[in-house]
C-alpha positions as CSV (number, residue, x, y, z in Angstrom):
1,M,-18.7,-22.8,-18.9
2,E,-18.6,-21.0,-15.2
3,N,-16.3,-22.0,-13.2
4,Q,-17.3,-23.7,-10.2
5,I,-15.3,-24.2,-7.0
6,T,-15.8,-27.5,-5.5
7,P,-15.8,-28.6,-1.9
8,S,-12.7,-30.8,-2.3
9,F,-11.0,-27.9,-4.2
10,V,-11.2,-25.9,-1.1
11,L,-10.6,-28.5,1.2
12,W,-7.5,-29.5,-0.7
13,Q,-6.1,-25.8,-0.9
14,R,-6.7,-25.8,2.8
15,A,-4.3,-28.6,3.3
16,E,-1.7,-27.5,1.1
17,G,-1.9,-24.2,3.0
18,A,-1.4,-25.9,6.4
19,L,1.8,-27.8,5.0
20,V,3.1,-24.7,3.3
21,L,2.6,-23.1,7.0
22,I,4.5,-26.3,8.9
23,A,7.4,-26.3,6.1
24,A,8.2,-22.4,6.5
25,L,7.7,-22.4,9.6
26,V,10.6,-25.7,10.1
27,V,12.5,-23.6,7.7
28,F,12.4,-20.4,9.8
29,W,13.3,-22.5,12.9
30,H,16.8,-23.8,11.4
31,I,17.6,-20.1,9.6
32,D,19.5,-18.1,12.7
33,S,17.8,-14.9,11.2
34,G,18.8,-13.2,14.6
35,L,14.6,-11.9,15.0
36,V,13.5,-12.6,18.6
37,W,10.4,-14.3,18.9
38,W,7.9,-11.2,19.5
39,S,9.4,-9.5,16.3
40,A,8.7,-12.9,14.1
41,V,5.2,-12.7,15.4
42,L,4.7,-9.3,14.2
43,L,6.4,-9.9,10.9
44,F,4.5,-12.8,10.3
45,F,1.2,-10.8,10.3
46,A,2.7,-7.6,8.3
47,P,1.6,-9.0,5.0
48,D,-1.9,-8.3,6.0
49,L,-1.3,-5.1,5.9
50,S,-1.6,-5.1,2.2
51,F,-5.2,-4.7,2.9
52,A,-4.8,-1.1,2.9
53,A,-4.3,-0.8,-0.7
54,Y,-8.0,-1.4,-1.1
55,G,-7.8,2.6,-0.5
56,L,-6.7,2.8,-3.9
57,G,-9.8,0.9,-5.2
58,R,-10.8,-2.9,-5.4
59,G,-8.3,-3.7,-8.7
60,V,-5.4,-2.2,-7.2
61,G,-6.1,-3.2,-4.0
62,A,-6.7,-6.7,-5.1
63,A,-3.5,-6.6,-7.2
64,I,-1.2,-5.3,-4.5
65,Y,-2.9,-8.4,-1.8
66,N,-2.3,-11.3,-4.1
67,L,1.1,-9.9,-5.0
68,V,2.4,-10.2,-1.3
69,H,0.5,-13.2,-0.6
70,V,1.3,-15.8,-3.5
71,Y,3.9,-18.2,-2.3
72,A,6.3,-17.1,-4.8
73,F,7.1,-13.7,-2.8
74,G,8.2,-15.6,0.3
75,L,9.7,-18.1,-2.1
76,L,11.5,-15.2,-3.8
77,L,12.8,-13.7,-0.3
78,L,13.7,-17.3,1.0
79,A,15.8,-17.8,-1.7
80,A,17.4,-14.7,-2.4
81,G,18.2,-14.6,1.2
82,Q,20.1,-18.3,1.3
83,V,21.8,-17.2,-2.1
84,L,23.2,-14.1,-1.0
85,A,24.0,-15.7,2.8
86,M,21.7,-12.9,4.4
87,P,20.0,-14.6,7.0
88,L,17.5,-12.2,8.0
89,L,16.1,-12.1,4.6
90,A,15.6,-15.7,4.6
91,G,13.9,-15.8,7.9
92,L,11.6,-13.2,6.3
93,G,10.8,-14.9,3.0
94,A,10.2,-18.2,5.6
95,L,7.8,-15.9,7.5
96,W,5.8,-14.0,4.5
97,L,5.4,-18.1,3.1
98,A,4.3,-19.1,6.7
99,H,1.8,-15.9,6.5
100,S,0.3,-17.4,3.0
101,G,0.1,-20.7,3.8
102,F,-1.7,-19.7,7.4
103,D,-4.2,-17.9,5.1
104,R,-4.9,-20.8,2.7
105,A,-4.8,-22.9,5.8
106,L,-7.6,-20.7,7.5
107,G,-10.0,-20.6,4.0
108,Y,-8.5,-17.1,2.8
109,G,-7.5,-17.1,-0.8
110,L,-6.7,-15.0,-3.0
111,K,-8.8,-11.8,-3.9
112,S,-11.0,-10.7,-7.0
113,A,-11.3,-7.3,-7.9
114,E,-14.9,-7.8,-7.2
115,S,-14.5,-7.2,-3.6
116,F,-12.6,-8.2,-0.9
117,S,-15.0,-11.2,0.3
118,S,-14.3,-12.9,-3.2
119,T,-11.5,-15.2,-3.5
120,H,-10.3,-18.1,-5.2
121,L,-11.6,-20.4,-2.4
122,G,-14.9,-18.7,-2.4
123,R,-16.7,-16.5,-0.5
124,I,-15.6,-15.2,2.8
125,G,-17.0,-13.0,6.1
126,R,-20.8,-12.9,6.9
127,H,-21.8,-13.0,2.8
128,R,-20.7,-16.4,2.2
């Protein structure tokens, strides 16, 4: 049986992403990370640099891109920062988590080794 991506699945995933984005930004707001606003904006988009791993091939690119775009990665950084009393690390984790939520809210999902435009939320880009 083929796995079908339904419109309601995508809608729920996007709504969840928006909630994760908002919650993570609220957490970031309450952490005194020491980051100035412009560096926080730059760091918010830093996980997208992982697309460069596609230069090593589709499989490696998808694996690395997904590693840095799962919610768990940001949560681990955030938790480590809290446990180790390192507000900068906690702030980076919150921003990383917010970025993953932002991507999901926009409909960008975790990548398949098939191609960059094939995600767990369906196809993205011109060839949808």
